[in-house]
C-alpha positions in Angstrom: -9.2 -23.0 -12.5 -9.6 -19.5 -11.0 -10.3 -19.3 -7.3 -11.7 -16.1 -5.7 -9.5 -15.2 -2.8 -11.2 -13.4 0.1 -10.4 -9.9 1.3 -9.3 -11.5 4.6 -6.8 -13.6 2.7 -5.3 -10.4 1.2 -5.0 -8.7 4.6 -3.5 -11.8 6.2 -0.9 -12.0 3.4 -0.1 -8.3 3.8 0.3 -8.7 7.6 2.9 -11.4 6.9 4.5 -9.7 3.9 4.2 -5.9 4.5 7.1 -4.7 2.3 6.3 -4.2 -1.3 7.0 -2.0 -4.3 4.7 0.9 -5.3 4.6 2.1 -8.9 3.5 5.5 -10.0 3.7 7.6 -13.2 5.5 10.9 -13.8 6.3 12.9 -16.9 9.6 11.0 -17.1 7.8 7.6 -17.1 7.1 5.0 -14.5 8.6 5.1 -11.0 8.9 2.3 -8.6 10.0 2.4 -4.9 9.8 0.2 -1.8 6.7 0.8 0.3 5.3 -0.6 3.5 1.6 -1.6 4.1 0.4 -0.3 7.4 -3.0 -1.8 8.0 -6.6 -2.2 6.7 -8.6 1.0 7.0 -12.3 1.1 6.0 -11.9 -1.9 3.8 -8.9 -0.5 2.0 -5.1 -0.9 2.3 -3.5 2.0 4.2 0.0 3.5 3.6 2.0 6.5 4.8 4.7 8.8 3.4 6.3 12.2 3.7 4.8 15.0 1.6 8.3 16.2 0.8 9.0 13.1 -1.3 8.6 12.9 -5.1 6.1 10.0 -4.8 3.7 12.3 -2.9 3.6 14.8 -5.8 3.2 12.0 -8.3 0.3 10.5 -6.4 -1.4 13.9 -6.0 -1.0 14.6 -9.7 -2.2 11.2 -10.7 -3.6 9.0 -7.9 -3.6 5.8 -10.0 -0.9 3.4 -8.7 -0.1 -0.3 -8.2 1.7 -2.0 -5.4 3.2 -5.6 -5.4 4.1 -7.8 -2.4 5.8 -11.2 -2.4 6.4 -14.1 -0.1 10.1 -14.3 0.9 10.7 -17.1 -1.6 8.9 -15.1 -4.3 6.5 -18.1 -4.9 3.3 -16.0 -4.4 2.8 -12.4 -5.4 -0.1 -10.0 -4.5 -0.7 -7.1 -6.7 -3.1 -4.3 -5.8 -4.1 -1.5 -8.3 -6.2 1.4 -7.2 -6.3 5.2 -6.5 -4.5 6.9 -3.7 -7.0 8.8 -1.5 -5.2 11.2 0.9 -7.0 12.3 4.1 -6.0 13.9 7.4 -6.1 10.6 9.3 -4.9 11.7 12.8 -6.3 8.5 14.3 -4.6 6.3 11.7 -1.3 8.3 12.1 -1.4 7.8 15.8 -1.9 4.0 15.3 1.0 3.9 12.8 3.4 5.8 15.2 2.3 3.6 18.2 3.4 0.5 16.2 6.5 1.7 14.4 9.5 3.1 16.3 11.3 4.2 13.1 8.3 6.2 11.8 7.8 7.6 15.3 11.4 8.8 15.3 10.9 10.3 11.8 7.6 12.1 12.4 7.4 12.4 16.2 3.6 13.2 16.4 0.5 12.5 14.3 0.2 16.2 13.6 3.6 16.5 11.9 2.8 18.6 8.7 5.0 16.3 6.6 3.3 13.1 7.7 0.6 11.9 5.2 -1.6 8.8 5.0 -3.6 7.4 2.1 -5.9 4.5 1.3 -6.0 2.6 -1.9 -9.6 3.0 -3.0 -11.4 1.6 -6.0 -8.8 -1.2 -6.0 -8.6 -4.6 -7.6 -6.2 -7.2 -6.3 -4.8 -10.5 -7.6 -2.7 -13.3 -6.2 -0.2 -15.0 -8.6 2.0 -18.0 -8.2 4.8 -19.7 -10.2 2.3 -21.9 -12.0 0.8 -18.8 -13.7 -2.4 -19.1 -11.7 -4.1 -15.7 -11.2 -6.7 -15.5 -8.4 -8.7 -12.3 -8.0 -9.5 -11.0 -4.6 -13.3 -10.8 -4.1 -14.5 -7.5 -2.8 
């Protein structure tokens, strides 16, 4: 039986399990790398990165991507597929830096020209567990 998960369930899961893996596409094929969920912004998952990384160029060339998050015991997985929407986001950058010392040391200030934020828009999300059950997140 499929159960619709609520958007709140997704954000609660992400708050507890913020580290995942983001997949993009490039000419050479698929690329996957670790990524950290920051917070919900305007109903969408928000992420940040440096614009001098390959992933930035990949997302600018083709904004379609997917990110997967798991519980520590791997028993539940959340996958989110959508499009990266970059925007200036000074308010969001300030919030990120206020809550993350490592990123604050890396970028210093919200107006650092390398510091980028993006939302996953037009996304669909699903929870999976070891039983094979797939529960879509209701939007």
